[in-house]
C-alpha positions as CSV (number, residue, x, y, z in Angstrom):
1,X,-37.3,107.1,-37.0
2,X,-40.6,104.9,-38.1
3,X,-44.6,106.3,-37.7
4,X,-44.7,103.2,-35.1
5,X,-42.0,104.7,-32.6
6,X,-43.2,108.1,-33.2
7,X,-46.5,107.2,-31.5
8,X,-44.8,105.0,-29.0
9,X,-42.6,108.4,-28.5
10,X,-45.5,111.0,-28.9
11,X,-47.8,109.6,-26.4
12,X,-45.5,109.4,-23.5
13,X,-45.3,113.6,-24.1
14,X,-49.1,113.4,-23.7
15,X,-48.7,111.5,-20.9
16,X,-46.7,113.9,-19.3
17,X,-48.5,117.0,-20.9
18,X,-51.9,115.6,-19.5
19,X,-50.0,114.8,-15.8
20,X,-48.2,118.4,-16.1
21,X,-51.6,119.9,-16.9
22,X,-53.6,119.4,-13.6
23,X,-50.1,122.2,-12.0
24,X,-51.3,124.7,-14.4
25,X,-55.0,126.9,-15.0
26,X,-55.4,129.2,-18.1
27,X,-55.6,132.7,-16.2
28,X,-56.3,135.2,-19.0
29,X,-56.3,133.4,-23.3
30,X,-56.7,135.6,-27.1
31,X,-56.1,133.9,-29.8
32,X,-51.9,133.9,-30.2
33,X,-51.7,134.4,-26.4
34,X,-51.8,132.0,-23.6
35,X,-51.2,132.9,-19.7
36,X,-51.1,130.1,-17.8
37,X,-50.4,130.3,-14.3
38,X,-48.8,127.1,-12.2
39,X,-48.7,125.8,-9.1
40,X,-44.8,125.7,-7.3
41,X,-45.4,122.7,-7.3
42,X,-44.7,122.0,-10.9
43,X,-41.6,122.8,-10.4
44,X,-40.5,119.3,-9.0
45,X,-41.8,117.6,-11.7
46,X,-40.8,119.7,-14.7
47,X,-36.5,119.0,-12.7
48,X,-37.0,115.1,-14.7
49,X,-37.0,116.3,-17.4
50,X,-33.6,118.7,-19.3
51,X,-34.7,122.1,-19.5
52,X,-33.5,121.5,-22.9
53,X,-35.0,119.0,-24.1
54,X,-37.8,120.7,-23.5
55,X,-36.7,124.1,-25.5
56,X,-35.5,122.2,-28.3
57,X,-39.4,120.4,-29.1
58,X,-40.8,124.1,-27.7
59,X,-39.0,124.7,-30.9
60,X,-39.1,122.0,-33.0
61,X,-42.4,123.2,-33.8
62,X,-43.0,126.1,-36.0
63,X,-46.9,127.4,-34.1
64,X,-45.0,128.5,-31.1
65,X,-43.9,132.1,-31.1
66,X,-42.1,132.8,-27.7
67,X,-42.7,131.5,-24.4
68,X,-42.0,133.4,-21.2
69,X,-41.8,132.2,-17.4
70,X,-41.9,134.5,-14.8
71,X,-41.3,132.2,-11.6
72,X,-42.0,135.6,-9.0
73,X,-46.0,136.1,-11.0
74,X,-46.5,131.5,-11.7
75,X,-46.8,132.4,-15.0
76,X,-46.0,131.1,-18.3
77,X,-46.5,132.8,-21.4
78,X,-47.5,131.5,-24.4
79,X,-47.1,133.2,-27.5
80,X,-48.9,131.0,-31.3
81,X,-50.0,131.8,-34.3
82,X,-53.7,131.1,-33.9
83,X,-53.6,130.0,-37.7
84,X,-51.5,126.9,-37.1
85,X,-53.4,126.0,-33.8
86,X,-56.9,126.4,-32.6
87,X,-57.5,128.6,-29.5
88,X,-60.6,126.1,-29.1
89,X,-58.2,123.1,-28.9
90,X,-55.8,124.2,-25.8
91,X,-59.0,125.6,-23.8
92,X,-59.8,121.8,-24.8
93,X,-56.8,121.2,-23.5
94,X,-57.0,122.6,-20.0
95,X,-60.7,121.2,-19.3
96,X,-61.1,119.1,-16.6
97,X,-62.1,115.9,-18.2
98,X,-58.7,113.5,-19.3
99,X,-60.0,111.9,-22.4
100,X,-61.0,115.2,-23.5
101,X,-57.8,116.6,-22.7
102,X,-56.2,113.2,-24.9
103,X,-58.8,113.5,-27.5
104,X,-57.0,117.7,-27.4
105,X,-53.5,116.4,-27.2
106,X,-54.4,114.4,-30.5
107,X,-56.0,116.8,-33.0
108,X,-53.1,120.0,-31.8
109,X,-50.9,116.9,-33.0
110,X,-53.6,117.0,-35.8
111,X,-52.9,120.9,-37.0
112,X,-49.4,120.8,-36.7
113,X,-49.4,118.3,-38.8
114,X,-47.3,115.6,-36.2
115,X,-48.1,112.9,-38.6
116,X,-44.6,110.7,-37.5
117,X,-44.5,111.2,-42.1
118,X,-42.1,113.5,-41.4
119,X,-40.5,113.1,-38.2
120,X,-36.6,112.9,-37.7
């Protein structure tokens, strides 16, 4: 995939993340582990996406160590490598300001070296 197509592809995911983030809030966060509480309405939005594709994308990012969805508590627990992802970026991603959150997405891409050069 060319670098230009890669960024179009990533912009699509960033737009999706920005839309979905309005349905979640940070319940607890320590470096390497974040628990997000979600509103039930998010399930209708997630139904539009192929679960296998979402899992494939998450599994392809080495910084994500583990994640667990708990539908009974309405939470998602994500364990991540805090040496690769700056914890403050995750806090910023869930800020109220769309422009600040969008920049946090790009900063996360930089932390993970997702610049398109090695993307297949």
